[in-house]
C-alpha positions in Angstrom: -17.3 75.2 35.3 -13.6 75.7 34.8 -11.2 73.2 36.0 -8.9 74.5 38.8 -5.4 73.3 39.0 -4.2 72.4 42.5 -0.6 73.0 43.0 1.2 70.1 44.6 3.6 70.9 47.5 7.2 71.2 46.5 9.0 68.0 47.0 12.4 67.9 48.5 15.1 67.6 46.0 17.1 64.5 46.3 20.9 64.9 46.3 22.5 64.2 43.1 25.5 62.7 44.7 25.8 59.7 47.0 26.9 60.0 50.6 30.1 58.2 49.7 30.9 60.8 47.1 29.9 63.8 49.3 32.4 63.0 52.1 35.6 63.0 50.3 38.8 62.5 52.3 39.7 66.2 51.9 36.4 67.3 53.3 36.7 65.0 56.2 40.1 66.4 57.1 38.7 69.9 56.9 35.8 69.0 59.2 38.1 67.4 61.7 40.4 70.4 61.8 37.4 72.8 62.3 36.1 70.6 65.2 39.5 70.5 66.7 39.8 74.3 66.4 36.5 74.7 68.2 37.3 72.3 71.0 40.7 73.9 71.7 39.4 77.3 72.7 36.8 75.7 74.9 39.4 73.7 76.7 41.7 76.7 77.1 38.9 78.8 78.5 38.1 76.1 81.1 41.7 75.8 81.9 42.2 79.6 82.3 38.9 80.4 84.0 38.5 77.5 86.5 41.1 77.1 89.3 43.2 74.0 89.3 41.9 71.4 91.8 44.4 69.3 93.6 43.3 65.8 94.1 43.9 64.5 97.6 44.2 60.8 98.0 43.2 59.8 101.5 44.4 56.5 102.8 41.6 54.6 104.5 42.3 53.1 107.9 42.3 49.4 108.0 40.3 47.4 110.5 42.1 45.7 113.3 42.8 42.1 112.6 42.3 39.2 115.0 45.6 38.3 116.6 44.7 34.7 117.3 42.2 32.2 115.9 39.1 32.0 118.0 38.9 28.3 117.5 42.3 27.8 119.3 41.1 29.6 122.5 40.6 27.2 125.3 39.5 28.0 128.8 42.0 25.9 130.8 42.9 26.5 134.4 46.3 28.1 135.0 49.2 25.8 136.0 49.6 25.5 139.8 52.3 27.9 140.9 51.3 28.3 144.6 49.3 26.7 147.4 46.0 28.7 147.2 43.9 29.3 144.1 42.2 32.7 144.0 38.9 32.4 142.2 38.5 36.1 141.8 41.8 36.7 139.9 42.0 33.2 138.5 45.5 32.5 139.6 47.5 30.8 142.3 49.0 32.5 145.3 51.1 31.6 148.3 54.1 29.4 148.4 57.7 30.3 148.1 58.4 33.7 146.6 61.4 32.5 144.6 59.4 29.7 143.1 56.9 32.2 141.7 59.6 33.8 139.6 61.1 30.5 138.5 57.7 29.0 137.5 57.0 31.8 135.1 56.2 30.6 131.6 56.8 32.3 128.3 54.0 34.5 126.9 51.8 32.7 124.4 52.0 35.5 121.8 53.4 39.0 121.2 51.7 42.1 119.8 52.9 43.3 116.4 52.0 46.9 116.2 52.7 47.3 112.4 50.2 44.5 111.5 47.7 44.3 114.4 46.8 48.0 114.8 43.6 49.2 113.3 40.2 50.8 114.0 37.7 49.1 116.3 34.3 50.0 117.7 36.0 51.9 120.5 37.2 54.6 118.0 33.7 55.9 117.8 33.4 56.3 121.6 35.5 59.2 123.1 37.5 58.3 126.2 37.7 54.5 125.4 40.4 52.4 127.0 43.0 50.2 125.4 42.6 46.5 125.0 44.7 44.5 127.5 44.5 41.4 125.3 45.7 43.4 122.3 48.8 44.5 124.3 49.5 40.9 125.1 48.9 39.8 121.5 45.9 37.4 122.2 42.8 39.4 121.2 40.6 37.4 118.9 37.8 40.0 118.3 39.7 42.3 115.9 37.5 45.2 114.6 34.6 44.0 116.8 36.5 44.7 120.0 35.1 47.4 122.4 38.6 48.7 123.2 41.3 50.5 121.3 43.8 48.5 119.2 46.7 51.0 118.8 49.5 52.6 120.7 48.8 55.3 123.3 49.9 58.9 122.4 50.4 62.1 124.3 46.8 63.0 123.8 45.5 59.9 125.6 45.0 61.1 129.1 43.0 59.2 131.7 42.0 59.6 135.3 44.9 59.1 137.8 42.8 56.4 139.5 42.8 54.1 136.5 45.4 52.9 134.0 45.2 53.0 130.2 43.3 49.7 130.3 40.6 50.9 132.7 41.8 49.0 135.7 41.6 50.6 139.1 44.8 51.6 140.8 45.7 51.3 144.5 47.2 53.7 147.1 50.4 51.6 147.3 52.4 49.3 145.1 52.5 45.5 145.6 55.4 44.0 147.4 56.9 42.8 144.2 56.2 46.2 142.4 53.9 44.4 139.9 50.2 44.8 139.1 48.4 47.9 138.1 50.4 50.4 140.2 49.6 53.3 142.5 47.8 56.5 142.0 50.0 58.3 144.5 52.9 58.7 142.1 53.2 59.0 138.3 55.7 56.2 137.6 57.0 56.2 134.1 60.0 53.9 134.7 59.9 50.1 134.2 62.3 47.7 135.8 63.3 45.0 133.4 65.1 42.0 134.9 66.6 38.6 133.9 68.0 40.0 130.6 70.5 37.8 128.9 73.9 39.6 129.1 75.5 40.2 125.7 77.9 42.8 124.3 75.1 44.8 122.6 72.6 44.6 125.5 71.9 48.4 125.4 71.0 48.3 121.7 68.8 45.2 122.2 66.8 46.8 125.1 66.4 50.1 123.2 65.2 48.3 120.0 62.6 46.1 121.7 61.2 48.7 124.1 61.0 51.6 121.6 58.2 49.7 119.8 55.7 50.8 122.5 56.4 54.5 122.6 58.9 57.3 122.9 61.6 56.6 125.4 63.1 59.4 127.5 66.0 57.6 129.2 67.5 54.1 129.4 69.9 52.9 132.0 71.4 49.4 131.7 73.3 47.5 134.4 75.3 45.2 132.2 76.8 43.2 135.0 73.4 42.3 136.5 71.3 42.0 133.4 68.9 44.7 134.6 67.6 47.8 132.7 65.5 50.8 133.7 63.4 52.2 130.8 61.7 55.6 131.3 58.9 56.6 128.8 57.7 60.1 128.1 54.1 59.4 129.1 52.5 57.3 131.8 50.1 55.5 129.4 53.0 54.3 127.2 54.8 52.9 130.2 51.6 51.0 131.3 51.1 49.6 127.8 54.8 48.5 127.5 54.7 46.8 130.9 51.9 44.5 129.7 53.2 44.1 126.2 56.7 43.0 127.4 55.6 40.9 130.4 57.1 37.3 130.1 58.5 38.1 126.7 62.0 37.6 125.4 64.5 39.8 123.6 66.9 38.3 121.1 67.6 35.3 123.3 65.2 32.8 124.9 64.9 34.5 128.3 61.8 35.3 130.2 61.7 39.0 131.2 60.6 40.1 134.6 59.0 43.5 133.9 57.6 45.5 136.9 57.4 49.1 138.2 60.6 50.7 139.3 61.0 52.2 142.8 61.9 55.8 143.5 65.3 56.8 142.2 67.4 57.8 145.2 69.7 59.9 143.0 69.2 63.6 144.0 69.8 64.7 140.4 67.0 62.5 139.3 64.6 63.8 141.9 65.4 67.4 140.9 64.8 66.5 137.3 61.5 65.0 138.1 60.4 68.0 140.2 61.4 70.3 137.4 59.4 68.3 134.9 56.3 68.5 137.1 56.8 72.3 137.3 57.1 72.6 133.6 53.9 70.6 133.1 52.1 72.9 135.6 53.4 76.0 133.8 52.3 74.6 130.5 48.8 74.0 131.9 48.6 77.6 133.2 49.7 78.9 129.8 46.9 77.1 128.1 44.3 78.3 130.5 45.2 82.0 130.5 45.1 84.4 127.6 48.2 84.9 125.5 48.5 88.6 126.4 48.3 87.9 130.1 50.9 85.1 129.9 53.3 87.4 127.9 52.9 90.1 130.6 53.6 87.7 133.4 56.7 86.3 131.7 58.0 89.7 130.9 57.9 89.1 127.1 55.8 92.2 126.4 57.8 95.4 126.8 54.8 97.6 126.1 52.8 96.0 128.9 55.7 96.7 131.3 55.9 100.3 130.2 52.2 100.8 130.5 52.2 99.2 134.0 55.0 101.5 135.1 53.2 104.6 133.9 49.6 103.8 134.8 50.3 102.1 138.0 52.2 104.9 139.6 48.9 106.2 141.2 50.2 109.8 140.9 53.4 109.1 142.8 56.6 109.6 141.0 59.0 106.7 141.1 56.5 104.4 142.7 56.0 101.0 141.1 53.1 99.0 142.6 53.4 95.2 143.3 51.6 92.7 141.1 48.9 92.2 143.7 47.9 95.8 143.8 48.1 96.1 140.0 45.8 93.2 139.3 43.4 93.9 142.1 43.0 97.5 140.9 42.4 96.1 137.3 39.7 93.8 138.6 38.0 96.7 140.4 37.9 98.8 137.3 36.6 95.9 135.2 33.8 95.2 137.7 32.9 98.9 137.8 32.7 99.1 134.0 35.7 101.3 133.5 37.9 98.6 132.0 37.8 100.3 128.5 39.2 103.6 129.9 42.4 102.1 131.0 42.6 104.6 133.9 44.5 103.2 136.8 45.6 106.4 138.4 43.9 107.8 141.5 42.0 111.1 141.0 43.5 114.4 142.0 43.4 114.5 145.7 44.4 117.4 148.0 47.2 116.8 150.4 46.4 117.1 154.1 49.6 119.0 155.1 49.4 121.7 152.4 47.9 125.0 153.4 45.9 125.5 150.2 44.2 122.1 150.4 41.4 123.4 152.6 40.6 126.2 150.1 39.7 123.8 147.3 37.6 121.6 149.5 34.0 122.6 150.3 33.9 124.8 153.3 32.4 123.2 156.4 32.3 124.4 159.9 34.6 122.7 162.4 31.6 121.9 164.6 29.9 119.8 161.8 31.8 116.6 162.7 34.7 115.0 164.5 37.2 115.6 161.5 38.4 118.9 160.1 37.5 120.1 156.7 40.9 119.2 155.2 40.7 115.6 156.5 37.2 115.1 155.1 38.3 116.5 151.8 41.3 114.1 151.7 39.1 111.1 152.6 36.6 112.1 149.9 39.4 112.3 147.3 40.6 108.8 148.2 37.1 107.3 148.0 36.0 109.1 144.9 33.7 111.4 146.8 31.7 108.7 148.5 32.4 109.7 152.1 29.4 111.1 153.9 29.7 113.0 157.1 27.3 113.1 160.0 26.9 116.1 162.2 27.6 115.8 165.9 24.6 115.8 168.1 23.9 119.2 169.6 23.9 119.5 173.4 20.6 120.4 174.9 20.3 123.5 177.1 18.6 121.7 180.0 20.4 119.9 182.8 21.6 116.4 182.4 20.0 115.2 185.7 16.5 116.0 186.8 16.3 116.6 190.5 13.2 115.7 192.4 10.8 118.3 194.0 8.3 118.4 196.7 5.4 118.3 194.2 3.3 115.1 194.5 3.1 114.8 190.7 6.7 113.9 190.5 
């Protein structure tokens, strides 16, 4: 038996050179250049194909900080400033009126809008009220507060029966024009008394009261140390009244902040009436479509021309009033003809023309109380919906039956 030779599998040839010798510096430079050349087209393709994304950095809102330390809060009864203590309002009443003003004490703290503002639990609840203690600068809850810790804006609108802090208003002001106020009038003006008179009193008042909102007008009586500050919105005036109560300006005075009475100046009354009219007009503009508002204000010449042509109702030189125009438009929309834009009356024969009776359907004069021309004219006005009823024919017998000698009668 012949011996068979089994061929062994080919073994891998070992490199003749060491790894150190294979990667020479020149070869490494060449490999790096090739890798860089491959990476550059890929980067350029990504840069050319994909749109550039602009990174937007959003600043996170900070939480509201506690204005005072909760450990320092003590429930102490208020100092006696009157003869009767009201347990419901936790204050003294009665006594001399002048003593109540002289016994006022300086506020314990003051709100710092730039540092104390922030989000609270009330930001997640629409229609939340503002924190009264935050306005006075003594809120110790911070971000855990159930009320808003920020300034009111023009978008913060509440019911006229309550103020921005959620307190109920009354039908009339208090005798000293303090308190919450009245829901019978939108009072945006504050009376600020007991101001220390200086040469720059106007600048001082404007600087301190502008922290709480946009001011519309400031009037300062320098000789008396009194100022009248009018804000653009009611909520800002309510917030500023509580924030500046018993505060001081640049000097160590205690301000007397309350609501101002009605300005007796006729120009001021006309200005207030004009402002209310503008607010009402703006509310109407927001409620109605833009095309309708432009037509009412006369800013759309095409609408005026179309109204003059289509609203003539077949009469040359006739321009209908607005009431007739809009009532006719509503009738067509209700009937389903709003898309046709037809506001003219259909062709109608005239009653005084001789040829009008020829075009109308011939009817006998004995068929009703009106003539054929009148019936045709009425049908034309009503669009052919007039129906006529024939007159009852007279019977041939007598109207009265006389009796006879017959017993059957």
